[in-house]
N, C-alpha and C positions, 0 to 999 in steps of 0.2 A: 755640475751641481744644479744648474738652472733646470736642466732636463729632468733630473731626479725629483726636484721639488714640484715641477709642473705635472709630472706623471703622478706623483703622490696626491696633488690637489685634484686631479681628474678622478683618481680612484676614490678619494674621499667624497667628491660630488656624486659619483655613481652610487656609492654606498648610501649616501643620504637619500638619493632618489629612490633606491630600492626600499629603504626603510619607510619612506613616505607612502610608496605604493602598497607595501605590506599593511600599513596602518589603514589605508583606504579600503583595501580588500576586507580586512577584519571588520571595519565599520559597516560595510555593505552587508556582509554576512550577518552581523548582529542586528542591523536595522531592517533588512528586507528578507533575506533567505530564511533565517531561523523562524520568524513569525509565520511566514508562508508555509513552511513545513509543519509547524505546530498546528496551524489551522487545518491543513490537509489531513493530518493525522487525526484530529478531532472529528472531522467530517467522516473520515473512513471508519472510525470507531463507532460513530453514531449509525452509519449505514449498516455496519456489521451487526450491531445490536438489533436494529429493526428487522433485518433479514433473518437473523437467528430466531427472533420472536415469532415471525410469520411461519417459518419452517416448523418450529416447535408446535405452534397452534395447529397447523395442518396435520402433523404427525399424530397429535393427540386426537384430532377429529377422526382420522382414518382408524386409529387404534380403537376408538369408541365404536365405530361402525362395525369393525371386525368382531368385537365382543358382542354386539347386538345381533349380528347376522353372520355367524361363522360359516354356515353352509354357502351363503352367497359369496363370501370372501374366497372360499375354496374354489367355487365354480369360476369366478372372475380370474383368479390366479392361474387356474388350469387353462382357461381360454387365452390369456395373455401368453402363457408358456407355449401353447400350441402355435399361436400366430408368430411368435419370435422364432420358434423352431422351424416353421415353414419358410420364414423369410431368410433364415441362415443356410438353407439348402442350396 
């Protein structure tokens, strides 16, 4: 009987330690990891918005230039196509 109660006491101690460790991990996740991930997500979203705006601005500029000078756009596109075609041989 003494062995059984000793084993049960050790099992209860181990269970209590596991529960305390789980609570500590949850506290660390709540206090440190979650805010860091949220901060990173916010910065990534901001960078995406900035990059998207810059790309849109450049696309609008190129589109405006093509509308203003369509012949020049065709000549440039043909030259680029020729250079890429020569490079691919």
